[in-house]
PLY file of the C-alpha trace (Angstrom):
ply
format ascii 1.0
element vertex 194
property float x
property float y
property float z
element edge 193
property int vertex1
property int vertex2
end_header
0.00 0.00 0.00
1.49 3.34 -1.04
-0.69 6.45 -0.53
0.72 9.77 -1.69
-0.32 13.39 -1.89
1.16 16.13 -4.07
0.55 19.87 -4.28
1.71 21.16 -7.66
1.69 24.94 -8.14
4.34 25.06 -10.91
3.52 27.16 -13.95
4.92 24.44 -16.25
5.53 20.79 -15.29
8.41 20.35 -17.76
10.26 23.66 -17.48
8.96 25.63 -14.46
9.91 29.26 -13.93
7.69 29.91 -10.90
5.67 28.05 -8.31
6.33 25.02 -6.16
5.86 21.26 -5.89
5.40 19.46 -2.57
4.79 15.78 -1.96
4.51 13.09 0.68
4.64 9.37 -0.09
4.09 6.63 2.49
4.62 2.96 1.69
3.50 0.18 4.01
4.04 -3.55 3.49
3.01 -6.39 5.77
2.25 -10.10 5.61
-1.42 -9.23 6.25
-1.36 -7.32 2.94
0.18 -10.37 1.20
3.69 -8.89 1.10
6.81 -11.02 1.53
8.47 -8.27 3.58
7.30 -5.91 6.30
8.26 -2.24 6.49
7.04 1.34 6.56
8.70 3.99 4.42
8.07 7.71 3.96
9.51 10.37 1.69
9.04 14.15 1.64
9.78 16.49 -1.24
9.56 20.26 -1.66
10.76 22.23 -4.67
10.47 25.98 -5.33
11.04 28.00 -8.52
11.65 31.76 -8.68
12.12 33.88 -11.80
14.82 36.36 -10.74
14.94 38.14 -14.10
13.45 37.26 -17.47
16.20 34.80 -18.47
17.18 33.57 -14.95
15.34 31.08 -12.72
16.48 29.97 -9.27
15.33 26.47 -8.31
15.60 24.87 -4.86
14.73 21.35 -3.77
14.70 19.52 -0.43
14.03 15.79 -0.25
14.29 13.35 2.62
13.13 9.90 3.53
13.06 7.39 6.33
12.22 3.69 6.35
11.92 1.10 9.08
11.82 -2.66 8.74
9.06 -4.39 10.68
8.73 -8.00 11.70
11.31 -10.29 13.26
14.60 -9.22 11.65
13.78 -5.49 11.10
15.87 -5.64 7.90
14.67 -3.47 5.02
14.67 -5.24 1.62
17.46 -3.99 -0.67
14.97 -2.79 -3.29
13.24 -0.57 -0.69
16.40 1.11 0.63
17.37 4.65 -0.31
20.27 5.37 -2.67
21.78 8.70 -3.77
24.32 9.80 -6.35
23.93 10.45 -10.04
22.18 12.69 -12.53
19.02 13.42 -10.47
20.38 13.55 -6.93
24.02 14.42 -6.14
25.61 15.11 -9.51
29.34 14.43 -9.63
28.90 11.02 -7.99
28.14 7.78 -9.83
24.60 6.47 -9.88
23.50 5.25 -6.41
27.08 5.35 -5.07
26.61 7.33 -1.83
25.99 5.89 1.60
26.79 2.56 3.26
28.95 0.05 1.40
29.12 -3.73 1.66
32.17 -5.97 2.04
32.85 -5.70 -1.71
32.59 -1.86 -1.51
29.31 -1.88 -3.45
26.53 0.43 -2.19
24.01 -1.28 0.08
21.63 1.65 0.50
20.20 2.91 3.73
17.07 3.63 5.71
17.51 7.43 5.88
18.49 10.08 3.34
18.69 13.85 3.04
19.10 15.65 -0.29
19.34 19.37 -1.11
19.70 20.89 -4.58
20.10 24.50 -5.75
20.23 25.65 -9.38
20.46 28.89 -11.33
18.99 28.32 -14.79
19.93 30.80 -17.53
17.91 30.85 -20.78
20.01 31.70 -23.82
18.99 31.72 -27.49
17.32 29.14 -29.74
16.30 26.85 -26.88
19.74 26.62 -25.29
20.47 27.34 -21.66
23.12 27.11 -18.96
22.81 25.91 -15.37
25.01 26.25 -12.31
24.24 24.06 -9.32
25.12 22.97 -5.81
23.99 19.51 -4.64
24.38 17.95 -1.22
23.13 14.82 0.44
23.89 11.43 1.88
22.36 8.11 2.91
22.68 6.39 6.29
21.85 2.84 7.33
19.90 3.79 10.48
18.91 6.92 12.38
21.75 6.25 14.83
24.26 6.57 11.96
23.14 10.07 10.88
26.03 12.54 11.09
26.97 15.82 9.47
28.82 14.01 6.67
26.86 15.35 3.72
28.58 15.09 0.33
28.74 18.39 -1.60
29.16 19.00 -5.31
29.18 22.13 -7.46
28.84 22.17 -11.19
27.49 23.49 -14.43
25.45 22.19 -17.29
24.09 22.84 -20.75
20.39 22.56 -21.61
18.48 22.30 -24.85
14.75 22.79 -24.39
12.26 20.55 -26.18
8.44 20.56 -25.94
8.62 17.84 -23.25
11.48 19.29 -21.19
15.19 19.85 -21.59
17.95 17.56 -22.75
20.86 18.15 -20.39
24.55 17.53 -19.85
25.92 18.34 -16.37
29.33 18.11 -14.77
29.50 17.90 -10.98
32.74 18.51 -9.05
33.09 16.86 -5.62
33.85 19.41 -2.90
34.68 16.93 -0.13
35.82 13.85 -2.00
37.46 10.87 -0.37
41.14 10.21 -1.12
40.50 7.42 -3.64
37.56 9.09 -5.44
37.50 10.89 -8.77
37.16 14.68 -8.83
33.72 14.53 -10.42
31.54 13.09 -13.10
29.53 14.13 -16.18
25.87 13.17 -16.59
23.55 13.09 -19.60
19.81 13.05 -19.06
16.36 14.27 -20.09
14.33 16.68 -17.96
15.47 18.82 -15.07
17.07 17.19 -12.03
14.04 18.42 -10.06
0 1
1 2
2 3
3 4
4 5
5 6
6 7
7 8
8 9
9 10
10 11
11 12
12 13
13 14
14 15
15 16
16 17
17 18
18 19
19 20
20 21
21 22
22 23
23 24
24 25
25 26
26 27
27 28
28 29
29 30
30 31
31 32
32 33
33 34
34 35
35 36
36 37
37 38
38 39
39 40
40 41
41 42
42 43
43 44
44 45
45 46
46 47
47 48
48 49
49 50
50 51
51 52
52 53
53 54
54 55
55 56
56 57
57 58
58 59
59 60
60 61
61 62
62 63
63 64
64 65
65 66
66 67
67 68
68 69
69 70
70 71
71 72
72 73
73 74
74 75
75 76
76 77
77 78
78 79
79 80
80 81
81 82
82 83
83 84
84 85
85 86
86 87
87 88
88 89
89 90
90 91
91 92
92 93
93 94
94 95
95 96
96 97
97 98
98 99
99 100
100 101
101 102
102 103
103 104
104 105
105 106
106 107
107 108
108 109
109 110
110 111
111 112
112 113
113 114
114 115
115 116
116 117
117 118
118 119
119 120
120 121
121 122
122 123
123 124
124 125
125 126
126 127
127 128
128 129
129 130
130 131
131 132
132 133
133 134
134 135
135 136
136 137
137 138
138 139
139 140
140 141
141 142
142 143
143 144
144 145
145 146
146 147
147 148
148 149
149 150
150 151
151 152
152 153
153 154
154 155
155 156
156 157
157 158
158 159
159 160
160 161
161 162
162 163
163 164
164 165
165 166
166 167
167 168
168 169
169 170
170 171
171 172
172 173
173 174
174 175
175 176
176 177
177 178
178 179
179 180
180 181
181 182
182 183
183 184
184 185
185 186
186 187
187 188
188 189
189 190
190 191
191 192
192 193
């Protein structure tokens, strides 16, 4: 069972220049509902868009989530865990690479995440645009693991607007990278990051 509620006040769902989008999603699974696993999971999202001048839009987004395994082992299924990193979350990091790692150094996801994004979007000519951004966030296995160890990236991107949203190329530079990590990463995608 996964009820959700959204309040969408954006002036355009594909390329907003004003308004906001807010949402809450709750997911509940139990043996009584014929699920193989038992957990409760909630996510919150808020995004705001402000036109600063005719060609410049500032966009902000805050997202967070928490999940808790129910039943005997309290373990959350891998597919229900939170992951961050990549083109729509913390650009500059590989897809789903942030947070707890297993014995083989592969991401295992976590039960809690926090994500913050900030963009300045500049419209240019003939559908082209530029973006500068700051992303930050991380994933933790449990609430007891939460610390002030957010990962930060800064970057820039190029946009080409289409009728169904922009095509984008972004490069994110890691501000607090680990010793063995790359300096950043490029991402190609469709639509805005948020």
